[in-house]
C-alpha positions as CSV (number, residue, x, y, z in Angstrom):
1,M,84.8,1.1,16.8
2,Y,83.9,-2.6,17.4
3,I,82.5,-3.0,13.9
4,G,85.7,-1.4,12.5
5,A,87.8,-3.8,14.5
6,Q,85.8,-6.8,13.2
7,R,86.2,-5.7,9.6
8,R,90.0,-5.4,10.1
9,Q,90.1,-8.9,11.6
10,V,88.1,-10.3,8.7
11,L,90.3,-8.5,6.1
12,T,93.4,-9.8,7.9
13,A,92.1,-13.4,7.8
14,Q,91.2,-13.0,4.1
15,C,94.8,-11.9,3.3
16,L,96.2,-14.8,5.3
17,I,94.0,-17.3,3.5
18,V,95.0,-16.0,0.0
19,I,98.7,-15.9,0.9
20,V,98.7,-19.4,2.3
21,M,96.9,-20.9,-0.6
22,M,99.3,-19.2,-3.1
23,S,102.3,-20.3,-1.0
24,N,101.0,-23.9,-1.0
25,M,100.7,-23.9,-4.8
26,N,104.2,-22.4,-5.1
27,Q,105.5,-25.4,-3.1
28,I,104.2,-27.6,-5.9
29,S,105.5,-25.4,-8.7
30,D,109.1,-25.0,-7.3
31,W,109.9,-28.7,-7.4
32,S,112.8,-30.0,-9.4
33,P,111.9,-30.6,-13.1
34,W,112.5,-34.4,-13.3
35,G,111.8,-35.7,-9.8
36,E,108.8,-37.6,-8.4
37,R,107.5,-34.4,-6.9
38,H,107.2,-32.8,-10.4
39,N,105.2,-35.8,-11.5
40,E,103.0,-35.2,-8.5
41,R,102.5,-31.7,-9.7
42,A,101.3,-33.0,-13.1
43,R,98.9,-35.4,-11.4
44,Y,97.5,-32.5,-9.3
45,Q,97.0,-30.4,-12.4
46,F,95.3,-33.2,-14.3
47,S,92.9,-34.0,-11.5
48,S,92.1,-30.3,-10.9
49,F,91.5,-29.9,-14.6
50,L,89.0,-32.8,-14.7
51,K,87.2,-31.8,-11.5
52,D,87.0,-28.1,-12.2
53,C,85.7,-28.7,-15.7
54,G,83.4,-31.6,-14.8
55,I,85.0,-33.9,-17.3
56,S,84.7,-37.7,-17.2
57,G,84.8,-39.2,-20.7
58,Y,88.1,-37.9,-22.0
59,K,89.8,-40.9,-23.5
60,G,90.8,-40.5,-27.2
61,Q,90.1,-36.7,-27.1
62,R,92.7,-34.2,-28.2
63,I,94.2,-31.8,-25.6
64,L,96.8,-29.0,-26.1
65,E,99.0,-27.6,-23.3
66,I,100.3,-24.1,-23.9
67,G,103.7,-23.9,-22.2
68,S,104.3,-27.6,-21.9
69,G,107.6,-27.2,-20.0
70,N,109.3,-30.6,-19.4
71,G,106.3,-32.6,-20.8
72,D,105.2,-34.3,-17.6
73,F,101.6,-33.2,-18.0
74,L,101.5,-34.2,-21.6
75,Q,103.0,-37.6,-20.7
76,L,100.3,-38.1,-18.0
77,C,97.6,-37.2,-20.5
78,H,99.1,-39.8,-22.9
79,E,99.1,-42.5,-20.2
80,M,95.4,-41.6,-19.4
81,G,94.4,-42.4,-23.0
82,M,94.2,-38.8,-24.4
83,S,95.9,-37.5,-27.5
84,P,98.1,-34.7,-26.2
85,S,100.1,-31.9,-28.0
86,G,102.2,-29.2,-26.5
87,L,103.5,-25.8,-27.4
88,E,106.7,-24.5,-25.8
89,V,108.5,-21.2,-26.5
90,L,111.7,-22.0,-24.5
91,E,114.1,-24.2,-26.6
92,N,115.7,-25.9,-23.6
93,Y,112.3,-27.1,-22.3
94,Y,111.4,-28.2,-25.8
95,N,114.7,-30.2,-26.2
96,D,114.2,-31.7,-22.7
97,T,110.7,-32.9,-23.6
98,R,111.9,-34.4,-26.9
99,D,114.7,-36.3,-25.1
100,A,112.5,-37.6,-22.3
101,Y,109.3,-38.2,-24.3
102,P,110.2,-38.6,-28.0
103,H,106.8,-40.1,-28.7
104,L,104.9,-36.9,-27.7
105,D,103.8,-34.2,-30.1
106,C,105.6,-31.1,-28.7
107,R,106.3,-28.1,-30.9
108,L,108.5,-25.1,-30.6
109,Y,106.3,-22.1,-30.7
110,D,107.0,-18.4,-31.5
111,G,104.2,-17.2,-29.2
112,R,102.0,-15.9,-32.0
113,E,100.0,-18.1,-34.4
114,A,99.5,-21.6,-33.2
115,P,100.6,-24.3,-35.8
116,F,97.3,-26.0,-35.9
117,G,94.2,-25.8,-38.0
118,D,90.8,-24.4,-36.9
119,N,88.7,-26.5,-34.6
120,T,91.4,-29.0,-33.7
121,F,91.3,-29.6,-29.9
122,D,88.7,-30.8,-27.5
123,Y,90.6,-29.1,-24.6
124,I,93.2,-26.4,-24.3
125,V,95.0,-25.9,-20.9
126,S,97.8,-23.9,-19.4
127,F,99.2,-23.6,-15.9
128,Q,100.8,-20.4,-14.7
129,V,101.7,-19.5,-18.3
130,L,99.5,-16.7,-19.7
131,E,101.2,-14.1,-17.5
132,H,104.3,-14.8,-19.6
133,V,103.0,-14.7,-23.2
134,S,104.1,-11.9,-25.4
135,C,100.6,-10.9,-26.5
136,L,97.7,-12.1,-24.3
137,P,94.9,-11.1,-26.7
138,V,96.6,-13.0,-29.6
139,T,97.1,-16.1,-27.4
140,L,93.5,-16.1,-26.2
141,G,92.3,-15.5,-29.8
142,E,94.3,-18.5,-31.0
143,C,92.8,-20.7,-28.3
144,V,89.4,-19.8,-29.5
145,R,90.3,-20.5,-33.1
146,I,91.8,-24.0,-32.6
147,L,89.3,-25.1,-30.0
148,K,86.5,-27.4,-31.4
149,P,82.9,-26.2,-31.0
150,G,81.8,-27.6,-27.6
151,G,85.5,-27.7,-26.5
152,I,86.8,-26.3,-23.2
153,M,89.7,-24.1,-22.4
154,Y,91.2,-24.2,-18.9
155,H,93.8,-21.6,-17.9
156,V,95.2,-21.2,-14.4
157,I,96.8,-17.8,-14.0
158,P,98.2,-15.7,-11.1
159,N,95.8,-13.1,-10.0
160,Y,97.5,-9.7,-9.7
161,Q,94.5,-8.3,-7.9
162,S,95.5,-10.5,-5.0
163,F,97.9,-10.1,-2.1
164,Y,100.9,-12.1,-3.3
165,E,103.4,-12.2,-6.1
166,G,104.6,-15.8,-6.6
167,H,107.6,-15.1,-8.9
168,Y,109.2,-12.9,-6.3
169,K,107.5,-14.5,-3.3
170,I,106.5,-11.2,-1.8
171,I,103.3,-9.6,-0.5
172,W,101.6,-7.8,-3.4
173,L,99.1,-5.0,-3.3
174,P,95.9,-5.5,-5.4
175,F,95.8,-2.0,-6.8
176,L,99.3,-1.9,-8.3
177,T,99.7,-1.2,-12.0
178,K,102.6,-2.2,-14.1
179,G,104.3,1.2,-13.3
180,T,103.5,1.3,-9.6
181,G,104.4,-2.4,-9.3
182,R,107.8,-1.6,-10.7
183,A,108.3,1.2,-8.2
184,Y,107.1,-1.1,-5.4
185,L,109.6,-3.8,-6.3
186,K,112.4,-1.2,-6.4
187,A,111.4,0.2,-3.0
188,L,111.7,-3.4,-1.6
189,G,115.1,-3.9,-3.4
190,R,113.6,-6.8,-5.3
191,Y,113.2,-5.4,-8.8
192,T,114.8,-7.4,-11.7
193,P,114.3,-7.0,-15.5
194,Y,112.3,-10.2,-15.4
195,Y,109.4,-8.2,-14.1
196,E,109.0,-6.5,-17.5
197,T,108.2,-9.9,-19.0
198,L,105.1,-10.4,-16.8
199,N,101.5,-9.6,-17.8
200,L,99.7,-8.4,-14.6
201,V,96.5,-10.3,-15.3
202,K,93.5,-9.4,-13.2
203,P,89.8,-10.6,-13.4
204,G,89.0,-7.3,-15.2
205,T,91.8,-8.0,-17.7
206,L,90.3,-11.3,-18.7
207,K,86.7,-10.0,-18.8
208,R,87.7,-7.1,-21.0
209,L,89.7,-9.3,-23.5
210,L,87.1,-12.1,-23.6
211,S,84.2,-9.6,-24.2
212,R,85.6,-9.6,-27.8
213,Q,84.9,-13.3,-28.0
214,K,81.4,-13.4,-26.4
215,K,79.7,-14.7,-29.5
216,K,82.1,-17.6,-29.7
217,L,82.7,-18.4,-26.0
218,E,80.6,-19.2,-23.0
219,I,82.4,-18.2,-19.8
220,I,81.9,-20.9,-17.1
221,S,84.2,-19.5,-14.4
222,Y,87.0,-17.0,-13.6
223,G,88.0,-19.0,-10.5
224,R,85.7,-17.9,-7.6
225,R,84.1,-21.2,-7.1
226,E,87.4,-23.1,-7.5
227,F,89.1,-20.9,-4.9
228,I,86.4,-21.6,-2.4
229,D,86.3,-25.4,-3.1
230,K,90.1,-25.7,-2.6
231,F,90.1,-24.2,0.9
232,N,90.3,-27.5,2.6
233,P,92.2,-29.5,5.2
234,E,94.7,-30.8,2.6
235,Q,95.7,-27.2,1.7
236,I,95.8,-26.1,5.3
237,S,98.0,-29.1,6.2
238,K,100.7,-27.7,3.9
239,T,101.1,-24.6,6.0
240,H,104.4,-24.8,7.9
241,N,103.7,-22.0,10.4
242,K,102.1,-23.8,13.4
243,L,100.2,-20.7,14.7
244,L,98.9,-19.8,11.2
245,K,97.9,-23.4,10.7
246,R,95.8,-23.4,13.9
247,V,94.2,-20.1,12.9
248,L,93.2,-21.5,9.5
249,Q,92.0,-24.7,11.0
250,L,89.8,-22.7,13.4
251,I,88.4,-20.7,10.4
252,Y,87.7,-23.9,8.5
253,Y,85.8,-25.6,11.3
254,L,83.7,-22.5,12.1
255,P,81.4,-22.6,9.0
256,V,79.8,-19.1,9.5
257,I,83.2,-17.4,9.7
258,K,84.7,-19.5,6.9
259,K,81.8,-18.7,4.6
260,A,81.9,-15.0,5.3
261,I,85.7,-14.7,4.7
262,L,85.9,-16.9,1.6
263,H,82.9,-15.2,-0.1
264,G,84.3,-11.8,0.8
265,I,87.6,-12.7,-0.9
266,A,85.7,-14.1,-4.0
267,L,83.3,-11.2,-4.4
268,S,86.2,-8.7,-4.1
269,D,88.1,-10.6,-6.8
270,L,91.0,-11.1,-4.4
271,Y,91.0,-14.9,-4.8
272,Y,94.0,-16.9,-6.1
273,P,94.5,-18.1,-8.7
274,L,92.4,-17.0,-11.6
275,T,90.9,-20.2,-13.2
276,L,89.5,-19.3,-16.5
277,I,87.1,-22.0,-17.8
278,A,85.3,-21.3,-21.0
279,K,83.4,-23.4,-23.6
280,K,83.4,-22.7,-27.3
281,R,79.9,-22.2,-28.6
282,A,78.6,-24.4,-31.4
283,D,78.8,-22.8,-34.9
């Protein structure tokens, strides 16, 4: 009985950590499109990209953002000395970027074949975008095609094997499929047709799709290490619930407990988000 209670407590703590970290990231992603906070989001994305991929010498290198939105990330890359390009499927975002940053290379994209030649980019990135693409296998295949040998792709994606759904801001169940997820949302009274546009990407989804590219790609990470590294006081400080914040601080400052909980989440593939980092093999 005591062991069972311990396991339930650990699982509860794991769920809390995942939900809090996802909610904190949503606080960044919900900012208004043109305000200072959105620029801060771009800076966070850029610094995470560099740190997670171990990149230092990037000036002059070509980078592509898939789903470039309002262009803030592209503009930051430009200011940092990179040569950025962006693909955007939504015409209103594309027009906003052209108006705000007319010097940037941003292209309206049909979601299928990328309008670039083979081996064009040193880096390809996306942030919370691949769950929206019309055909995930095609998008990943295009990334491999236009990435230079030795180049790195970096995709941050919601993990639908986790405990939270960020678009609806609800508790999610890791075992839900597209069909049972639809029924779950309807039972909660939260279903909208928007759900049908989502790809429920899980670690197994990426592993299965990328197994087709194993001769061309070296997989560096699916996000386990990055999840563990980002459980830190800065993330905890963004938690608004005082009691929950104290619990998380206690977990953080008790290394044995923290290690067990975080590694349990990672090994169970319950971590958030997925952070796909892959390097294209030399020809």
